[in-house]
C-alpha positions as CSV (number, residue, x, y, z in Angstrom):
1,M,76.7,112.3,125.3
2,K,76.3,113.3,128.5
3,R,72.8,113.6,129.1
4,Y,72.0,110.1,127.7
5,L,74.8,108.6,130.2
6,V,72.8,109.7,133.3
7,F,70.2,107.4,132.3
8,I,72.5,103.9,131.2
9,F,74.1,104.9,134.7
10,C,70.6,104.4,136.3
11,L,70.2,101.3,133.9
12,L,73.2,99.8,135.5
13,L,72.2,100.8,139.3
14,L,69.0,99.1,138.4
15,M,71.2,95.6,136.4
16,A,73.8,95.2,139.1
17,C,71.7,95.9,142.2
18,G,69.6,92.1,140.8
19,G,72.3,90.3,140.0
20,S,75.5,89.3,141.1
21,K,79.1,90.3,139.7
22,T,81.9,87.9,138.3
23,N,85.5,88.5,139.3
24,T,87.9,89.2,136.9
25,D,88.8,86.6,135.6
26,S,85.9,85.5,134.3
27,V,85.1,84.7,130.8
28,E,82.5,84.4,128.0
29,T,82.3,83.8,124.7
30,S,79.2,86.2,122.6
31,H,76.6,83.9,120.1
32,N,77.1,86.5,116.9
33,D,81.1,86.0,117.8
34,V,81.2,82.3,117.2
35,A,79.0,82.7,113.9
36,S,81.2,85.4,112.0
37,V,84.3,84.3,113.1
38,D,86.6,81.1,111.8
39,T,89.8,81.5,114.0
40,G,89.1,79.2,117.4
41,D,88.9,80.0,121.1
42,N,86.9,83.0,121.2
43,V,87.1,83.6,125.3
44,E,87.1,87.2,125.7
45,T,88.1,88.4,129.9
46,T,85.9,90.5,131.4
47,Y,86.6,93.1,134.2
48,G,84.0,93.4,136.5
49,D,80.4,92.2,135.3
50,T,78.3,95.1,135.7
51,A,75.1,93.3,134.5
52,T,73.7,89.7,133.0
53,A,71.5,89.2,129.8
54,D,68.4,88.7,132.1
55,D,68.8,91.5,134.0
56,M,69.4,93.8,131.0
57,D,66.5,92.2,129.2
58,A,64.2,93.7,131.2
59,F,64.8,97.2,129.3
60,A,63.9,95.9,126.2
61,N,60.8,97.8,125.8
62,I,62.6,101.1,126.6
63,P,62.4,103.3,124.0
64,M,65.8,104.8,122.8
65,P,65.5,108.8,122.5
66,K,64.7,110.1,119.6
67,A,67.6,112.2,119.7
68,A,70.3,109.7,120.5
69,D,70.4,109.2,116.7
70,E,72.5,112.7,116.6
71,L,75.9,111.3,118.6
72,F,76.8,107.8,117.8
73,D,77.9,107.2,121.5
74,D,74.7,107.8,122.4
75,F,73.0,105.4,119.9
76,I,75.2,102.6,120.7
77,F,74.9,102.6,124.2
78,N,71.3,102.7,123.8
79,F,71.3,99.5,121.1
80,A,73.8,97.5,123.1
81,A,71.4,97.6,126.6
82,N,68.0,96.9,124.1
83,K,67.8,93.7,122.7
84,N,64.5,94.8,120.8
85,L,66.4,97.8,119.3
86,Q,69.1,95.7,118.1
87,L,66.4,93.9,116.2
88,E,65.1,97.6,114.4
89,R,68.5,98.5,113.9
90,I,69.2,95.9,111.9
91,L,70.1,95.8,108.7
92,F,69.0,92.4,107.5
93,P,69.7,89.9,106.2
94,L,73.2,90.8,107.5
95,K,76.4,90.4,106.0
96,S,78.8,88.8,107.4
97,I,82.3,88.5,105.9
98,N,85.8,87.0,106.5
99,G,88.3,86.7,103.9
100,D,86.6,85.0,100.0
101,R,83.5,84.0,102.3
102,V,80.5,85.9,103.2
103,D,78.0,84.9,104.8
104,T,73.8,86.2,105.9
105,I,72.4,85.8,109.6
106,R,68.4,86.5,109.2
107,K,66.5,87.8,112.0
108,N,65.2,85.0,113.6
109,Q,69.5,84.6,113.7
110,W,71.1,87.4,115.4
111,K,71.9,87.1,119.3
112,T,71.4,90.1,121.0
113,E,75.4,91.6,121.5
114,R,76.2,93.2,124.9
115,Y,79.4,94.4,123.4
116,F,81.3,96.4,126.6
117,M,77.9,96.4,128.4
118,R,79.2,93.8,130.6
119,Q,82.5,95.2,130.9
120,D,82.6,98.4,133.5
121,F,84.8,100.0,131.0
122,Y,85.5,100.7,127.4
123,T,88.3,101.9,125.8
124,L,88.7,104.2,121.9
125,L,92.2,105.1,120.1
126,F,92.5,108.5,118.5
127,D,95.6,109.2,116.5
128,S,96.0,113.4,118.5
129,E,93.6,115.0,120.5
130,R,92.5,117.2,117.9
131,H,90.9,113.6,116.9
132,M,89.4,112.6,120.2
133,E,86.8,116.0,119.1
134,V,84.9,113.6,117.0
135,V,83.3,112.2,119.4
136,K,80.8,115.0,119.3
137,D,80.9,115.3,115.6
138,T,76.5,115.0,114.9
139,A,78.4,114.8,110.9
140,V,79.8,111.5,111.0
141,S,77.7,109.4,109.7
142,H,79.9,105.9,109.2
143,A,81.3,104.5,113.2
144,V,82.7,100.6,113.3
145,V,82.4,99.1,116.6
146,E,85.7,96.7,116.6
147,A,86.3,93.6,119.1
148,I,89.6,93.2,118.2
149,Y,91.3,89.1,120.2
150,F,95.0,89.3,120.8
151,N,94.4,85.3,121.5
152,T,92.9,84.5,117.9
153,G,94.4,87.8,116.0
154,A,91.2,88.7,114.6
155,I,89.3,91.4,114.6
156,I,85.4,91.5,114.5
157,Q,83.9,94.5,112.5
158,H,80.9,95.7,113.3
159,V,79.9,98.6,111.3
160,F,77.3,100.8,111.5
161,D,75.7,103.4,108.6
162,R,73.2,106.6,110.1
163,L,71.0,106.0,106.7
164,R,68.3,109.3,106.5
165,G,68.8,110.1,109.8
166,T,68.6,106.6,111.8
167,W,72.3,104.3,113.1
168,M,71.4,100.8,111.7
169,L,73.8,97.8,112.0
170,T,75.1,97.3,108.1
171,S,77.3,94.5,107.6
172,I,79.9,92.3,109.8
173,Q,83.6,92.5,108.8
174,T,86.2,89.6,110.5
175,I,89.7,91.0,109.7
176,P,93.4,90.0,111.0
177,I,94.7,92.1,113.2
178,S,97.8,92.7,110.7
179,Q,94.9,94.8,107.8
180,S,93.8,97.2,110.9
181,E,94.6,100.4,110.4
182,N,95.6,100.3,113.9
183,A,98.2,97.1,113.3
184,S,101.8,98.1,114.3
185,F,100.7,99.9,117.6
186,L,97.8,96.3,118.9
187,D,101.2,94.8,118.2
188,F,102.6,96.7,120.6
189,Y,99.5,96.8,122.7
190,H,99.6,93.6,122.8
191,N,103.5,93.3,124.0
192,F,103.0,96.1,126.4
193,T,100.5,94.6,128.0
194,T,101.6,91.2,128.7
195,D,105.5,91.5,129.4
196,S,106.8,93.6,132.3
197,L,110.3,94.1,130.9
198,F,109.1,95.6,126.9
199,Q,106.9,98.0,129.2
200,V,109.4,98.9,130.9
201,E,111.6,99.1,127.6
202,S,109.3,101.4,125.7
203,L,108.7,104.6,128.3
204,D,110.1,107.5,127.5
205,E,113.3,109.0,129.8
206,T,109.9,111.1,131.3
207,I,106.8,110.7,130.9
208,Y,104.6,113.6,131.5
209,F,101.7,113.0,134.5
210,E,98.4,114.4,135.1
211,G,95.7,113.2,138.0
212,P,93.7,114.2,140.8
213,D,95.9,115.4,143.8
214,P,95.0,112.7,146.9
215,D,95.8,115.9,149.1
216,D,92.7,118.0,147.3
217,D,89.4,116.8,146.2
218,F,89.1,119.6,143.4
219,A,92.6,119.6,142.7
220,R,94.5,118.0,140.2
221,M,98.5,118.0,140.0
222,E,101.0,117.4,137.7
223,G,104.4,116.3,137.7
224,V,106.8,113.7,136.0
225,I,107.5,109.0,135.3
226,T,110.8,108.2,135.0
227,P,110.5,104.2,134.4
228,E,112.6,104.1,138.0
229,T,109.0,106.1,139.1
230,W,107.1,103.9,137.2
231,E,105.8,100.1,139.1
232,A,103.7,102.9,141.0
233,F,102.0,104.9,138.4
234,A,100.7,101.9,136.5
235,P,97.9,101.2,135.4
236,E,96.0,97.6,135.1
237,L,95.7,97.3,131.7
238,P,93.2,94.5,129.1
239,Q,95.5,91.9,127.9
240,K,93.2,89.7,126.0
241,K,91.2,91.9,124.3
242,L,90.1,95.0,123.4
243,Y,86.8,96.7,122.1
244,N,87.5,99.8,119.9
245,I,85.5,102.6,118.2
246,I,85.8,104.1,115.0
247,Y,84.5,106.8,114.2
248,G,83.8,108.2,110.0
249,H,86.3,107.0,107.8
250,P,90.4,106.3,109.4
251,R,93.2,107.9,106.6
252,K,93.9,103.9,104.5
253,G,97.6,103.5,105.0
254,D,98.1,106.4,107.6
255,E,99.2,104.2,111.4
256,G,100.3,108.2,112.5
257,K,103.2,108.6,115.1
258,H,101.5,109.1,117.2
259,K,98.5,107.0,119.6
260,I,95.9,108.2,122.7
261,F,94.6,105.3,124.6
262,V,91.6,106.2,125.9
263,L,90.3,103.3,128.9
264,R,86.7,105.5,129.7
265,G,84.3,104.0,132.9
266,I,80.8,103.2,131.8
267,A,79.1,104.9,135.4
268,N,82.1,104.6,137.8
269,G,83.9,108.2,136.6
270,L,87.1,106.1,135.4
271,E,88.7,107.6,133.0
272,L,92.5,107.0,131.9
273,E,94.5,108.4,127.9
274,M,98.3,107.5,128.0
275,T,99.9,108.7,124.6
276,F,102.3,107.4,122.8
277,K,104.6,108.4,120.4
278,R,106.3,106.7,117.9
279,K,110.1,106.9,117.5
280,G,112.2,105.5,114.7
281,D,110.1,101.9,114.9
282,S,109.5,102.0,118.6
283,W,106.1,103.0,120.2
284,K,107.1,104.9,123.3
285,L,104.3,106.3,126.1
286,I,105.4,109.9,126.7
287,K,102.2,111.2,129.0
288,L,99.6,109.2,130.9
289,T,96.3,111.6,132.4
290,T,93.7,109.7,135.1
C-alpha cells in the first residue's frame, strides 16, 4: 500500500492547495447512501476535509496503476479518488439490498462515492494483531467498506469482489448495527466516545502505552496509563460515523474477546491503535499506541 500512498499524498496535497477546508462540525450527505438506506437523517460529521468534490474530479482521468488490483487498500484509494474508475469498476445494474427490499442502481444514476477521502483519516477494526496482517494479503478476493451511522443505527456496506483479477463493486447492502459481526463492540464504542463517565469506567486498571518520545524525535517511549491520568492521553475519536474495511470473509457469530480499533491518517502520518478486551459483559481498554 505504501507505494501508492505516495501517489495519494501528492493528489491530496494538490487538492488541498486549491480547495478550502471546513471545520470539524461540517456535515455532508452521500447521495448513494440516501438512495439505498431508509433510516432517516444520514448526515455525517467530517474531521478536517481534505478536498472538495470539484477538486477530486480534476483527477478523474488519471489511470490506476495495474498493480493496484493486488491489494484492496491500493485499489480502494484509487477507486474513491477517481469517478471515471468507479463507473468502470461497478457491476451495473448494481443491487442495493435493504432488508426485503432490493433496488437497482443503473450507470446513469450513480453518484460518485468518496468514502473517507473527504476526511484526513479512516478507521479499521481487527480481532487481533495477527488479524491485522490480512491487509497485506494479496490472496484476499472479497472486501467490504462499511459506513457505520450511529445516529440512525444503520450500516451501509459496499461489497467488493475480485473477479478475474479485477476488483469490482458488486452490491450495496444496508443492515442494522445489531446485525453486524461487531455489534457488541460498536454499541460499546458509541457509548465510549459520547459518555465521558462511561469512558473512564471502561478503562482497565492499568493501560499499556506506547508512543513517540517528546524529547527524542527518533525514539519511542513505553509506560502505563491509569484512569486518574487518562485525561492527559485521551484521543479525540469520531462519534457520529465510522468507516470500516472488512478484508475477506469474517467468522460468523463469533465477535471474539479482543478488538483493535485503528485510526489511520490518509496523508498526514497519523496512526492510533486502541486495544480492547472483553471481560465478562464489558469491554475494557487495555492498550493505547500512538
